[in-house]
C-alpha positions as CSV (number, residue, x, y, z in Angstrom):
1,M,-37.7,-102.5,39.0
2,G,-36.0,-98.4,38.9
3,K,-33.4,-97.5,36.6
4,S,-30.0,-98.8,36.7
5,I,-27.0,-96.6,38.0
6,K,-25.6,-96.0,34.3
7,V,-28.9,-94.8,32.9
8,Q,-29.0,-92.3,36.3
9,R,-25.5,-91.0,35.8
10,K,-26.2,-90.6,32.2
11,E,-29.2,-88.1,32.7
12,S,-27.2,-86.7,35.1
13,L,-24.2,-86.1,33.3
14,L,-26.6,-84.9,30.1
15,K,-28.2,-82.0,32.4
16,E,-25.0,-80.6,33.0
17,I,-24.1,-80.7,29.4
18,I,-27.0,-79.6,27.6
19,P,-27.2,-76.5,29.1
20,E,-23.2,-75.7,28.4
21,V,-23.9,-76.4,24.4
22,L,-27.4,-74.6,24.3
23,A,-25.2,-71.4,25.6
24,Q,-23.4,-71.2,22.7
25,M,-26.3,-71.6,20.5
26,N,-26.9,-68.2,18.1
27,D,-30.6,-68.0,19.1
28,S,-30.8,-66.1,22.0
29,R,-34.3,-67.7,23.0
30,I,-32.4,-71.1,22.6
31,R,-29.5,-69.6,25.0
32,G,-31.6,-68.7,27.6
33,L,-33.6,-71.5,28.4
34,G,-32.5,-73.8,31.2
35,V,-32.5,-77.6,31.4
36,V,-35.3,-78.9,34.1
37,D,-34.4,-82.2,33.9
38,V,-33.2,-84.8,31.5
39,V,-35.2,-88.8,31.3
40,C,-33.4,-91.5,29.8
41,S,-35.1,-94.4,28.4
42,R,-34.4,-97.8,30.4
43,D,-31.7,-98.7,27.8
44,G,-30.7,-95.1,28.0
45,S,-31.0,-94.9,23.9
46,D,-33.4,-92.3,23.9
47,A,-33.4,-89.1,26.5
48,K,-36.1,-86.4,27.1
49,V,-34.8,-82.8,27.8
50,Y,-37.5,-80.8,29.7
51,L,-37.0,-77.3,29.2
52,E,-37.6,-74.6,31.7
53,K,-40.6,-72.1,29.6
54,S,-39.0,-69.0,31.4
55,Y,-40.2,-65.7,29.6
56,L,-41.5,-67.6,26.5
57,N,-44.8,-67.1,24.6
58,E,-46.3,-70.3,23.3
59,K,-45.3,-68.7,19.3
60,E,-41.8,-68.5,20.9
61,Q,-41.6,-72.4,22.5
62,R,-42.8,-73.8,19.4
63,E,-40.0,-71.7,17.2
64,A,-37.4,-72.5,20.1
65,L,-38.9,-76.5,19.6
66,K,-37.9,-75.8,15.8
67,Q,-34.5,-74.7,16.3
68,L,-33.3,-77.2,18.7
69,K,-35.0,-80.2,16.2
70,Q,-32.8,-78.6,13.7
71,A,-29.6,-78.3,15.9
72,R,-30.2,-81.5,17.5
73,G,-27.3,-83.1,15.4
74,Y,-25.0,-80.5,16.8
75,I,-26.0,-80.6,20.2
76,Q,-25.9,-84.8,20.4
77,N,-22.2,-84.5,18.8
78,Y,-21.3,-81.8,21.5
79,C,-22.4,-84.2,24.6
80,L,-20.6,-87.5,22.5
81,K,-17.2,-85.2,22.7
82,S,-18.0,-83.8,26.3
83,T,-18.7,-87.0,27.2
84,G,-16.4,-89.6,25.4
85,W,-19.1,-91.8,25.0
86,F,-19.5,-94.5,22.6
87,K,-23.0,-93.1,21.4
88,V,-25.1,-90.5,22.4
89,P,-29.0,-90.9,23.7
90,N,-31.0,-89.8,20.8
91,L,-32.3,-86.1,22.4
92,T,-36.1,-84.9,22.0
93,F,-36.8,-81.1,23.7
94,T,-40.0,-80.7,25.2
95,F,-41.0,-77.5,27.5
96,D,-41.8,-78.6,31.3
97,E,-45.7,-78.2,32.4
98,L,-44.9,-79.4,36.1
99,L,-44.1,-76.0,37.4
100,E,-46.9,-74.4,36.0
101,K,-49.3,-76.7,37.5
102,E,-47.6,-76.4,40.4
103,N,-48.1,-73.0,40.5
104,K,-51.3,-73.0,40.0
105,M,-52.0,-75.8,42.6
106,E,-50.3,-73.1,44.8
107,E,-52.9,-70.3,44.2
108,L,-56.1,-72.8,44.2
109,F,-54.7,-73.5,47.9
110,E,-53.8,-69.7,48.8
111,K,-57.8,-69.0,47.4
112,I,-59.1,-72.1,49.8
113,K,-57.0,-70.9,52.8
114,A,-58.6,-67.0,52.1
115,K,-61.6,-68.4,52.1
116,G,-61.3,-70.4,55.2
117,E,-60.3,-67.3,57.2
């Protein structure tokens, strides 16, 4: 069985609100982060926020995640006020690896195609 409509709506709303709050942060690295996806647990009590790596190297990514962990309470409070929900999911942040993997696969397909020609 898939996720309930309620959880899907929660994911969708968080995907809109989290970039708003990130844009207001003091750290320019965090302000520039894009939210790729938000995935809530079945009961909606936890949410994993997938961020776009964009221009950050590994060290900057670690620092950004550290800053986000420290700012999690502020971000959750902002989400709570914006949505009017009674409770907001416990947020965890991670960088999305999928886009990078897709790009590598595209490169491989291009190489295979070039060898075949």
